[in-house]
N, C-alpha and C positions, 0 to 999 in steps of 0.2 A: 593204243594210239593216243598221242598227246596233241591237243590243239593249243598251240602257243599264241597268245594274243600279241599283236603288233602294237604296243602301247604308243610308240612315236606316231605312227600313222593315224591311230584312233584319236589321239589328242588333236592332231591337225584337222581331222574331219569335223570334230566337235567344235573347233574354233570357227570353221566355215559355217556350221549350223547356227552358232550364236550370232555371227555377223549378218546372217540372212534374215534374222528377226528384227524388223525395223520399227521405229516409232510410228511410222505410217499405219501400222497394224492396230495401234491402240489409241490414236489421237481422236479428239472430238473434232469432226469436220467443221469447216467454217460456217456452213449453212445451219449448223446447230448451235452456234455461239449465242450466248446471252451477253450482249455488249452494253456499254454505257457511253454517254457523250461527255466530253470534257466540260461542257456547260452545266452538267448536273451537279447537285450538291451531295455531300456525303450522306445527308439525311435522306435524300431521294433514293439513293442506292440501297441504303439500309432498309427502307420501307418495302422495296420490291424484291429484296434478296431473300425470298422465302425458302430457297433451297440451300442457303448458307454457302454460296460460292465464295471461295477465298479470294479469287482474283477475277477481275472483269477485263476483257480486251476493251480498249478505249478507241472509239471510232470518231473520225472527223472527215466529213465529205466522202463517206463510204469507203474510207481507208483506215486500216488499223494503225494507230500511231503509238501505242504503248499498252501498259498494263496498270490497272488500279488495284491496290491492296484493300479489299473490303473486310478482310479478316479482323482488322484492328477494332472494328465496331461490333464484333459478335457479342461482347459482354458489357457494352456500355452504349449510352445514347450518342449517336453521331451528330456533329454540329451542322448547322444550316449554312455551310460554306462551300464554294465551288471546289471541285476536285482537280481543277486544271493544274494547280501548282504541286499536286501530289502524284501526278502520273509518272510512272517509270517509263522513260522513253525507250524506243527500240535500241537494242545494243546486243553485243555478242553474249552477254550474260543471260539473255532471255530468248535467244533465237537458236533453233536447232533444225537441221535439214530433215526432210521427210524420209530420206533413205539412210539416215544415221541409225546405228544399231541401238537397240533398247539399252544396251550397256553404256552407250555414250550419254544417255539421259540419266540412268541410275547412278552413275558414279559422281554426278554433281547435283542430283535432285534434292538432297538435304540442304544444300546451300542456295539453290535456285529452284524452288518447288513448282513453279509454273513456267513453261516454255511455249512460245509461239512457234509453230512448225512451218518452215518455209519450203515451198515446192516451186522450182523455177524462180519467177520474180514476184511471187505473191505469197501472202500468208494463207496457208491452206488448212490449218488446224491448230489445236491447242492440246497440250499434254501436261498433266499435273502429278504431284506426288501420289495422289490416291490411285492413279492408274497402275501403280506397281502391283495392285491386286489382280490385274487382268490375266486371263489364261495365257496369252503369248509371253507374258513376263515370267509366269511360273515355268513355262517350258524353257525359256532362256536361262533362268536361274538354275534349274536342275541340270541343264547341259553344262553350265559353267562349273557346278560343283562336281559333276561326274568327271569332267576333264581334270579338275584339281585332284580328285581321288586317283585317277589314272597316273597323274604326275607323281603322287606320293608312292604309288606302287612301283613305278619305274625307278624312283630314288632308292627304295628299299632293296630291290634286286640288284641295283648298281652297287650299293654299299655292301650287301651280303650276297654274292653270287650263288652261294650254296644255301638252299632253302632251310636246311637243318639249323643253320646258324641263327637265322632270325626267328624261326619257329620256337626255338628253345627259350627265347626271351619273352614270349607271351605269358601272361598270367595263366596259372594251371587250368582254370575252367575254360578260358578262351583257347588254349592250346589243345585241350581235349576235344572241344567242339570242332576245331579246324581239322585235326587228325581224323576225326570220324567222317567229316565231309570228304576229305581227300580219299579215304579208304572206300567210301561208297562210289565215288567217281571212278576209281580204278576197277572196282568190281563190275561196273556197268559199261566198261570200255569207253567212258566219256570223260576221261581225265583231261584237265587243262593245267596250266601252270599253277603251282601251289598258291602263289600270291593272289590269284583270282578268286580263291575261296575265302579270303579274308574280308571282313566287314570294315566300314569306315573307322570304327573305334580301334580296331587292330592296327590299321595303317597309322592312325594318329599316335598310338603308343610306340610303334616302331620308328616312326619318323623322329619323334622326340628323343628316343633312346639312341638313335644313330649318331647324333651330334653332327650330322652332315652340314647343317645350315649354321651360318655365323650369327645365330640368334640365341639369346639366353633361353634355357630349357623352359623355365616357368612362363616366360613371355610367349614362346612358341606354342606351348600346350594350351594357354589361354586363347591365343589367336585361332588355332585350329578348332578348339572347342566352340567358338562362336560360329564358325562355318558349319560345324556338325549340328548345332542347335537350329540353324536355318535349314539345313538339309532334311532333318527329320519331319517337320510339318509339310515340306514340299513333297517328300516321298510318300506320305500318307494322305495327301490331298486335304490337309488341314489348313486353317487360317494361319498366315504368317506375317501379314502387314495390315492388321485390322484397325490401326490407329496411326495418327501422324508420327507419334514417337516410335512405333514399331517400324514404320516405313523408313524413317530416317536411319534406324539401326540397320536395316537391310542395306541401305546405301553404304554405310560405313563398313559393313561386313564384306560387301562386294569389292570395295577398294582394297581391303585387307587380303581378300582371296587373290586378287590380281598380283599384289605385291609378293605374297608368299609363293605363288606359282612361279613368278619370275625368278625368285631365289632358288627354288627347287630345280628349275630348268637350267639355271646357270651352273648349279652343282653337277647335274647330270652331264651337261655338255663338257664341262671341264674334266670330269672324271673319265668320260668315255673317249677322250682324245688319245690317239695312238702315241 
């Protein structure tokens, strides 16, 4: 008996899972804000910023009117001047809806590291680059990478309908491991499609060798390698965004993943047309 996975349906289901994980799950609620007043000075904020918050929501008449960047004074003395002229006013650059997906935030968080979260007609929370380490984000990232891996698998079987053709292209040690796994599956009457026995690194090798995408091989290998380096710590519950630099790299990698997946799906759709 063979259990053949429906890659198209699975990819679509994972897309729905990703979009169901919203920024509302990871935001700091408004009642927990540490705010500042536009009448305060940079020195005032530095003195009371014991937790080293990078940005402060700015409050006026009990309303949030913008953000103040306090990070600039982390390593030098702040001046005794009012912050009013340095407030970043409310704009599309720093606002995000509470029901927006986590990926809506991640794809721009390296450029806009702090967003005010809007629910209805009010500011309901705040989300920042450091929130990329939260558990719902880990789940969202892993589902995105899983759907990307499924897309790679579908591209491979589209390009080589006969499993023997792509199996022969794997390095000897990878091919032997794969053939052993397939044999065990057949012995136990639990066989599935051969492509399902491959690991991420196998799919990366085959996608690059296929030449299916209009991307230079060296560039494609490097891009998929970055996705693989994000996947590994996610899969093993390890740290993946423990610094600002690492978190920004995650944002870049996610944008890269989306672009590559779009290229893969375009190839599949064009090739499968009758």
